[in-house]
C-alpha positions, 0 to 999 in steps of 0.5 A: 899421081905419084912422082914416077907417073909424072915422067911417064909422058916424056919417059923416052925423052928422059932415058935420052937425057940421062944418056946425054948426061953420062956422054957429056960428063966425059972428060980426059981428067978422071977426077972430073968424071968421078966427082961429076958422076958422084953427084949427078947419079946421087938420087936427085929427082931431076925436076928442073929438066923435067920442067924442060921436057914438059913445058916443050912437049906441052907446046907441041915440040916434036924435035930432040933439042929439048933433051940437050937443054934439059941436060944443060939445066941439069949441069947448071943445077948440079954445079950450083949444088957442088958450090953450095955445099962448099959454101955451106960446109955441108956434109950430107945431101940426098942422104950421101956424104957431099962431094966436098966432104969426100974429096975436098972443097977444092975439087968440088969447086973446080969440077962445079966450074967444069959442069958450068962450062960444059953447060955453056958449050951445050947451050951454044949447040942449040944455036938460040941467042935468046935461050942462051941469055935467059939461062946466062941471065938466070945463072947471074941472078942464081949467084946473086941469090947465093951471095945474098944468102951468104952476107945474111948468114947469122943475121936474125934481122933479115926481113920476110921480103929480103928472104923471099928475094933470096929464095926467088934468086937462089931456087925459084930462078932456075925452075923459071929458066927451065920452063921458060927456056922449054917453051921458047925451044918450042916456039911459044907465043910470048903470052905462052912463054910468060905463062910458063916463066910464071909457072916456073917461078911460082913453083920454085917458090912453093918447093923452097918454102916447103923445104923451109917447113920440112927443116923443122918438120921433116924426117931426115931419113926421107929428106937426105939431109939432117934435121935443123940444117939451116939453123945449124948454119945461122940461116933465118929462113921464114919459119924463124922470121915469122916465129920471131914475130909471134912467139913470146919475147923469151922464145924470140930472143932464144931464136935470135941468139941461135941464128946469131950463133949457128949450131943446134944446141936448142934445136928441139926447143926451137921446133917446138917454138916455130910449130906452136907459134903457127910460123910453120903453118904461115910458111905453108900457106905462102907455099900453097899460095905460090902453088896455086898461082903456078896452076893459074899461069898454065890454065890456058894451055892446050890440054894434054898429058904434059900439061896434066904432069905440070899440074899434078907436080904443083900438088906434090910440091906442097904435099911433101909435108904433113 
């Protein structure tokens, strides 16, 4: 199943979400709209709003509130991207110049703040305090994840457990909140709500771990980012953490020094080391295990085209790497 096929059961919903995104980006300040549209329209897959739509529909939801909820999730995600690119001094995202590289850091941060605020305005309109609690808690955890990552930049002693906590907070949390809030909107039982929360969390972990592999085994033209971006920023991701455990003392020292210094001076050598040491396969196996757990979490949901798409999304999460 292709990515496009996954969207078919909620295609009409998705069309309305895109309309809502355009409507809710409206502002009396032209630069807000300009930057907002630039990043929202930059070709993202909209996976997190897709989780909202599929989760709600999989539990029989028939109203339109999930469309607004999906828009909220997309705005929260987009705000984090704007802030991330400033923190990481990134100049390329999804194959395009980042907003901060084009307009500067201050406008990017402020438009990110606007998107957070607009998301919470839309949350209020849903009229559900439990959903607001899930999403507000999630944004706090995501911010904590960003800080955890920041304080560990150029730290070669980051452990695997610490790194998994970072990506749980920074990446998987919004996947979890998207699936869980969609279920809540549909009136899920406690068991169904937990199942979809677990599904989203495991799926988010799988996606991030595969991204970690792609940073050393990917194709920049298809990834929309530069190979070795994490290393250039001094980030000790799981492939590097595992390679330092299993590679020779000399190679491990090379990786440690590269993390401490940042930059790409030894990228080709380090790519060869993480490949030959088995660190990429180790990371990919972790991703596959998380993906398997995601499938187990939703196995008791009623069969439907929506559940099929949720299931196929798991397969696609790990099929992106060769």
